[in-house]
Phi, psi and omega in degrees: 000323178301317180297316179299312184296331182261355187299327180298337179298339181260359181269159175274087185271146170286170179301318178296315181294320179295320178299317179291324178296314180298322179292321180297325181299328181294327180274326178299320181302328184280344180229025187299319180297323179293320180290322182292342179282349182267131179282133182240133177244329182262120181235085183301151181259004179236159187292322178300310180299323181296314179302312183294319180295312181292326177296317176301318179296317180298319186279325187236339185265326182290130177282101186290339179293339182265358180284142172284159182303324182276004180264344182295320180295313176300323178297315179298320180289325177295318178299319179295320179294318181295321176296319177296319179297318179294318179296314182298320179293322180288323177294329180300331180297333183297334184295329186237356187291130170283170182306315180300322179292319178302311179297313182300319181293317178300316182295331176288341182265008188309311187282309187292332181258010180051047187302316182297321178293318178298321179296324179294321174300312183293322177298317179297317181287338177295335175273317183297324186295346178279345182263167175272146179301322181291344179263349180286158168293164180300318183292321177293322179294320177293323178296317178299320185272352175089039177233116180275143173225164179293347178278352177283078185304135184293343180286334178257313181262084184274048179198159172277119184291349183262008172301147181082313170192151176249138178244018186297338179276351183274075188295316181295318177304311183290327175297317179292320182298322181289326185265331186232045183303326182294330176291323176291325175299317180298316179299314182291339180297342178282347180262107182295155181276349177221161178080166179290136175284130181272159175303322181296318180295319177298316180295327176294320175299312183300316179299314181292321180295312180296326183296330178298316181290320179297316186287318188261359176236026182290348176288340175277158180298119181062008181075167178276127181283129184291130180270144179288326188305303179299327180297318181293331177294312180300315181297316183288330176286326178286317181224079182291348175276346186246333188232153177251129179279131187250157161234167178301322182289325183290334181300314183295313184290323177296317180295320179290314184292325183267354178069041183244166180295137180289132173234169185249179187283009173236004186266085180294325178292318179299320179301312182290312186290313188271313185276302182292325177298318177292320177307322185281001176263351185279140183298320184294329181289333180272005179302137176296152182303118183279155180271336178296131186299313181293320180290328180295322176299317179294316183299320181292345180230027191295333179285310182294332182285002171303336177308328184287355174266000173277150181299136176222143175248189184295342182272340188304311180297332183281352181273022183279128175298326178299315181296321180298316180293319180294317179298319178300320178292322179296318179298330181279321186261345184231110184291352183303323189254011177283131181296142181288142183275348181229135177228122185285318182227159179277112181267151172288167178302313179303317180293320176300316183292315182297324179295317179294322183284351180279353178299137186293333187270003181281130178291159185295328183294333177282316179302322182291344181261031181308311184295321178296321178295316179300318180300316181293320180295322180294339178278353178118353179281157176278156178300316181295323178299312183294315182293321178299317179294322179295321176297321181293323183287311189259359175088000000 
């Protein structure tokens, strides 16, 4: 473990990676004895591998029962730094990656990033973007804008509408969108559905978008300031090949990973100049439209799919609102996955999983994921919960 913890000092780290390593050391020092108690066999020689390995140890290797009360916070902060480090290292690949590498990496992320579910969202929006917001149903408009509700039935919306970014916290934005949808349509009309978006077209959108907040919130002191986050959601749903959907957390990791000037969630010029401008310098973004069907899907959404270069663990795909709604429906209509109210003996995790996998109606692909199921159950989930989610993900 000592060798693993000190190994980045011997790596050729970028300024960002070195800063993150130094920051991680401050938290490692506070839980060093707990980390040293973990046996290590894998010692990566690169910073990305180091972040992923140490993150795995923090999440699954450290004995949390032996942690003091004041050590949980440093452990949590260390995990956050390591996730940021892993994301920044993966994003760094975008600077030099050719198209085949870009596609290959995304395909490797299929399960952990719920790629197929994200594609279903983008496919649905490829039809919606041709319509006006004011003509959409309320649920379709909310789906386009990135706000999930319990009314988004999983039978119709077979995806989480909040993938890429959630705008559910943007209350003023949603209030205006419900009442002034035509004004948002006018703003989006400056963004063409085909071809590269020009700086002038983007600025026309920004002017019209900001004007909505100025005009309809003037009763507030100085009016409500227009936030960049919901705007990027609208832009990315209209043109996922041209725009990246942001969250406040993603701004920091994207700026660090891509080596660009930090901008804030109200800086529309910074978003265009630093993020979108940098995006347009990458070789993979300039790839000609491919004829291969699977590559073509990626190409049509290549900007927004930068999300798949952010770090994801085994839980990421399970955090889908669509899966939660589907699981709730399954628990109501299918007794197979209802937890038993009586248990005669206390079974080990392995025994619980093996008992569940012995059911005759389970498909082979779930049986083959025994180790993954055991891992999730050890984290506190029930066997039925995990199997139900796997059914929802893989059909």
